[in-house]
ZAMARGU-4260 file (C-alpha; in steps of 0.2 Angstrom, whole numbers, plus 5000, padded with zeros to 4 digits):
<rodrens>
0) 5478/5697/5247 | 5459/5693/5247 | 5450/5685/5262 | 5433/5676/5260 | 5422/5673/5275
5) 5409/5659/5271 | 5395/5656/5283 | 5390/5639/5278 | 5399/5622/5273 | 5391/5623/5256
10) 5399/5641/5253 | 5415/5634/5259 | 5415/5619/5247 | 5411/5631/5233 | 5425/5642/5237
15) 5438/5628/5239 | 5432/5621/5222 | 5433/5638/5213 | 5450/5643/5222 | 5461/5628/5224
20) 5476/5639/5228 | 5467/5647/5243 | 5474/5644/5261 | 5460/5639/5274 | 5462/5645/5292
25) 5452/5648/5307 | 5460/5657/5322 | 5476/5661/5311 | 5488/5661/5326 | 5501/5651/5316
30) 5496/5656/5298 | 5496/5675/5301 | 5513/5674/5310 | 5520/5664/5295 | 5513/5677/5283
35) 5521/5692/5293 | 5538/5684/5293 | 5537/5681/5274 | 5537/5662/5276 | 5520/5661/5266
40) 5512/5673/5254 | 5495/5666/5249 | 5485/5676/5236 | 5469/5671/5244 | 5463/5666/5262
45) 5447/5657/5267 | 5442/5660/5285 | 5431/5647/5294 | 5427/5658/5309 | 5409/5662/5303
50) 5404/5644/5300 | 5395/5641/5317 | 5393/5622/5313 | 5412/5620/5314 | 5411/5626/5332
55) 5406/5618/5349 | 5408/5602/5360 | 5395/5589/5359 | 5391/5574/5369 | 5387/5560/5357
60) 5384/5546/5369 | 5399/5535/5366 | 5411/5549/5361 | 5414/5568/5363 | 5415/5578/5347
65) 5425/5594/5346 | 5422/5604/5331 | 5438/5610/5322 | 5435/5628/5325 | 5432/5626/5344
70) 5444/5638/5353 | 5456/5633/5366 | 5446/5644/5378 | 5430/5635/5375 | 5439/5618/5378
75) 5445/5625/5395 | 5427/5630/5400 | 5420/5613/5395 | 5414/5603/5410 | 5412/5588/5398
80) 5430/5588/5393 | 5436/5591/5411 | 5426/5575/5416 | 5431/5564/5402 | 5447/5571/5395
85) 5456/5580/5409 | 5473/5577/5401 | 5468/5588/5386 | 5461/5601/5398 | 5478/5602/5407
90) 5487/5603/5390 | 5476/5617/5383 | 5479/5627/5400 | 5497/5627/5396 | 5495/5633/5378
95) 5500/5651/5374 | 5492/5666/5382 | 5474/5670/5386 | 5473/5680/5370 | 5480/5665/5360
100) 5468/5653/5368 | 5453/5665/5364 | 5458/5665/5345 | 5467/5648/5342 | 5457/5633/5338
105) 5460/5614/5341 | 5459/5611/5322 | 5473/5624/5319 | 5484/5616/5332 | 5482/5599/5324
110) 5484/5605/5306 | 5500/5614/5310 | 5506/5596/5315 | 5521/5603/5326 | 5528/5590/5337
115) 5528/5603/5350 | 5509/5606/5348 | 5502/5605/5366 | 5485/5596/5361 | 5494/5582/5351
120) 5501/5571/5365 | 5484/5571/5374 | 5475/5567/5358 | 5486/5552/5355 | 5483/5545/5373
125) 5464/5548/5371 | 5464/5538/5355 | 5456/5553/5346 | 5450/5551/5328 | 5450/5565/5315
130) 5434/5569/5305 | 5438/5575/5288 | 5426/5581/5274 | 5429/5583/5256 | 5420/5588/5240
135) 5410/5572/5239 | 5411/5563/5256 | 5418/5562/5273 | 5430/5550/5282 | 5439/5547/5299
140) 5456/5541/5304 | 5466/5540/5320 | 5477/5555/5324 | 5493/5544/5322 | 5488/5541/5304
145) 5483/5559/5301 | 5499/5567/5307 | 5512/5563/5294 | 5526/5574/5301 | 5531/5592/5305
150) 5518/5603/5295 | 5511/5588/5285 | 5494/5580/5288 | 5484/5567/5278 | 5472/5578/5269
155) 5468/5576/5251 | 5465/5591/5239 | 5449/5600/5244 | 5447/5591/5261 | 5446/5600/5278
160) 5447/5594/5295 | 5430/5596/5303 | 5432/5589/5320 | 5440/5578/5333 | 5431/5563/5341
165) 5437/5557/5358 | 5430/5540/5363 | 5422/5539/5380 | 5431/5527/5392 | 5430/5522/5410
170) 5438/5536/5420 | 5457/5535/5421 | 5465/5536/5438 | 5478/5547/5432 | 5477/5559/5417
175) 5492/5571/5417 | 5501/5583/5405 | 5517/5592/5408 | 5529/5601/5397 | 5546/5609/5400
180) 5550/5625/5391 | 5563/5639/5392 | 5552/5649/5403 | 5537/5646/5415 | 5524/5653/5403
185) 5520/5656/5385 | 5534/5644/5381 | 5535/5631/5366 | 5539/5614/5373 | 5557/5608/5374
190) 5549/5591/5379 | 5531/5586/5384 | 5522/5571/5391 | 5504/5566/5391 | 5500/5551/5402
195) 5484/5541/5406 | 5485/5527/5419 | 5473/5515/5426 | 5476/5507/5443 | 5469/5491/5451
200) 5461/5491/5468 | 5478/5486/5475 | 5487/5500/5467 | 5495/5490/5452 | 5495/5498/5435
205) 5483/5489/5423 | 5484/5501/5408 | 5495/5515/5403 | 5496/5526/5388 | 5510/5538/5386
210) 5514/5551/5372 | 5529/5562/5371 | 5530/5579/5361 | 5545/5588/5355 | 5556/5573/5355
215) 5555/5567/5337 | 5547/5572/5321 | 5531/5566/5327 | 5523/5562/5344 | 5532/5547/5351
220) 5523/5532/5357 | 5532/5518/5365 | 5523/5501/5368 | 5539/5494/5377 | 5539/5508/5389
225) 5520/5506/5392 | 5522/5487/5394 | 5536/5490/5407 | 5523/5498/5419 | 5509/5485/5418
230) 5507/5474/5433 | 5518/5485/5444 | 5514/5497/5457 | 5515/5516/5454 | 5532/5519/5463
235) 5548/5528/5459 | 5557/5512/5456 | 5544/5507/5443 | 5545/5524/5435 | 5564/5524/5435
240) 5564/5507/5426 | 5552/5513/5413 | 5561/5530/5411 | 5577/5521/5406 | 5568/5514/5391
245) 5559/5530/5387 | 5576/5539/5385 | 5580/5526/5371 | 5563/5527/5363 | 5564/5545/5358
250) 5573/5553/5344 | 5576/5571/5349 | 5586/5584/5339 | 5597/5599/5345 | 5590/5616/5340
255) 5590/5634/5347 | 5579/5629/5362 | 5589/5613/5368 | 5601/5600/5364 | 5596/5582/5360
260) 5604/5574/5375 | 5595/5586/5387 | 5579/5582/5378 | 5583/5564/5380 | 5585/5566/5398
265) 5569/5575/5400 | 5560/5561/5391 | 5563/5550/5406 | 5562/5563/5420 | 5545/5568/5414
270) 5540/5550/5417 | 5547/5551/5435 | 5536/5566/5438 | 5521/5554/5438 | 5525/5550/5456
275) 5517/5566/5461 | 5501/5559/5455 | 5503/5545/5467 | 5508/5553/5483 | 5504/5572/5480
280) 5522/5577/5481 | 5528/5592/5471 | 5547/5589/5470 | 5556/5599/5457 | 5558/5591/5440
285) 5575/5583/5439 | 5586/5592/5426 | 5602/5582/5426 | 5606/5564/5420
</rodrens>
């Protein structure tokens, strides 16, 4: 197996043009595992790690731009993202081990397109757009159009994901990400929820964005659940009413990590956990029906 290490975008374009069969990767935390277990056997790899223009976090005034090869560790160190996208920072803090965060990239996590990917629910609630470049031109699209399903993304032949744009918005009163796994650390999500909530001066919810991971083939967005929160105070009663809708909105499967009905229960219970953001309590996550 041959590996090429281009240093510039032009070198990358030339390699992709001359070797259409090549697999492109950055940190390789998913690809290399797949190769070792025999799920993939590419004859040629193109590593993006030496293209410095594909790394970094930039304040562009009305948006924050995260280049595709920016590592999760770099995201955790970013004061800019901590200020404007804390829900993403929280999610990345739960992703893998320090070693994985030092190697893995946000672009790789997106391209893998796993419904259990920790960065995906936050990027959905942040209304992130994907920046894509091909042989002749570039384009952008919302993340919910970019992700087609497990392992499938909206890239044409010769295109690569070059970055993620997050619109700057007025600060949210609550930005929260939480997942449930089979263990407390280094765990793939059985279910996860990203939430951004804005409150009025009197404490009523005036805007809510919710995105569930690991509860369907794609990240789950439910406008009816969000609408059920609007105009109501952030109380346990409000969240219980919305949680009942959330359990109907998801479409989980049973696998070796959890059963479908357990996951459905978690969809609502993760929503109930938002009460801790209102009153500071740290009650254990409900596990039952």
